[in-house]
C-alpha positions as CSV (number, residue, x, y, z in Angstrom):
1,X,-8.4,-7.1,9.2
2,X,-7.5,-8.5,5.8
3,X,-8.9,-7.1,2.6
4,X,-8.5,-9.1,-0.5
5,X,-8.5,-12.8,0.2
6,X,-5.3,-13.5,-1.8
7,X,-2.6,-15.5,-0.2
8,X,0.5,-13.4,0.1
9,X,2.5,-16.1,-1.6
10,X,0.3,-15.5,-4.8
11,X,1.5,-11.9,-5.0
12,X,4.7,-10.9,-6.7
13,X,5.9,-7.6,-5.2
14,X,7.7,-5.2,-7.5
15,X,8.7,-2.6,-4.9
16,X,8.9,-2.4,-1.1
17,X,8.4,0.8,0.8
18,X,9.2,1.0,4.5
19,X,7.6,4.0,6.1
20,X,7.6,2.8,9.7
21,X,7.8,5.6,12.3
22,X,6.6,8.2,9.8
23,X,3.4,10.1,10.5
24,X,0.5,11.3,8.3
25,X,0.7,12.4,5.6
26,X,4.2,11.1,4.8
27,X,3.4,7.4,4.4
28,X,0.8,8.1,1.7
29,X,2.9,10.8,0.0
30,X,5.9,8.5,-0.2
31,X,3.7,5.6,-1.5
32,X,2.2,7.9,-4.2
33,X,5.7,8.8,-5.3
34,X,6.8,5.2,-5.4
35,X,3.7,4.2,-7.4
36,X,4.4,6.9,-9.9
37,X,7.8,5.2,-10.6
38,X,6.3,1.8,-11.2
39,X,5.1,0.4,-14.5
40,X,1.4,-0.3,-14.9
41,X,0.6,-3.5,-13.1
42,X,3.5,-3.2,-10.7
43,X,2.9,-4.1,-7.1
44,X,4.0,-2.0,-4.2
45,X,4.2,-3.4,-0.6
46,X,4.0,-0.6,2.0
47,X,4.9,-1.2,5.6
48,X,3.6,1.6,8.0
49,X,3.2,2.0,11.7
50,X,0.9,5.1,11.7
51,X,-2.7,4.0,12.5
52,X,-4.0,7.0,10.5
53,X,-2.5,5.4,7.4
54,X,-5.4,3.0,7.3
55,X,-7.8,5.8,6.6
56,X,-5.4,7.6,4.3
57,X,-4.7,4.6,2.1
58,X,-8.3,3.5,1.9
59,X,-9.5,7.0,0.8
60,X,-6.6,7.3,-1.7
61,X,-7.3,3.9,-3.3
62,X,-11.0,4.6,-3.5
63,X,-10.3,7.7,-5.6
64,X,-7.5,6.4,-7.8
65,X,-7.0,3.8,-10.5
66,X,-4.9,1.6,-8.3
67,X,-6.1,-1.6,-6.6
68,X,-5.6,-2.6,-3.0
69,X,-4.8,-6.3,-3.4
70,X,-4.4,-6.9,0.3
71,X,-4.1,-5.0,3.6
72,X,-3.5,-6.5,7.1
73,X,-1.9,-5.8,10.5
74,X,1.1,-7.7,11.7
75,X,3.3,-7.0,14.7
76,X,1.9,-3.5,15.2
77,X,2.6,-2.7,11.5
78,X,0.1,-2.0,8.8
79,X,0.8,-3.7,5.5
80,X,-0.6,-2.5,2.2
81,X,-0.2,-4.4,-1.1
82,X,-1.1,-2.0,-4.0
83,X,-1.3,-2.8,-7.7
84,X,-0.6,0.2,-9.9
85,X,-3.5,0.9,-12.3
86,X,-3.7,2.8,-15.5
87,X,-2.7,6.4,-15.0
C-alpha cells in the first residue's frame, strides 16, 4: 500500500532511522525523538519490521503537525517517509 503518490526519487531524505526488529512502541518512540532533532521541513525515512507500526505511525501523524509523504511495504519492511512540520 502506497500513500502519497510521490516518486521516491523526488524526495530528499534528511535522516534515516532503521528500527528493524524493534517492537511497538519503540519504532514510533525512536522516530519521534529523531523528528525532534530535525529542522522544520526535514524528511525522515523510517524502516520498520513491526506490522503494528502501520497503525502507530498513522495515528501519530494524524494528530501531529508532521506530514506522511509516503509509506509502503518492501521486502517485509514498512517504510515511512515523514516531513517534519511546524512544532
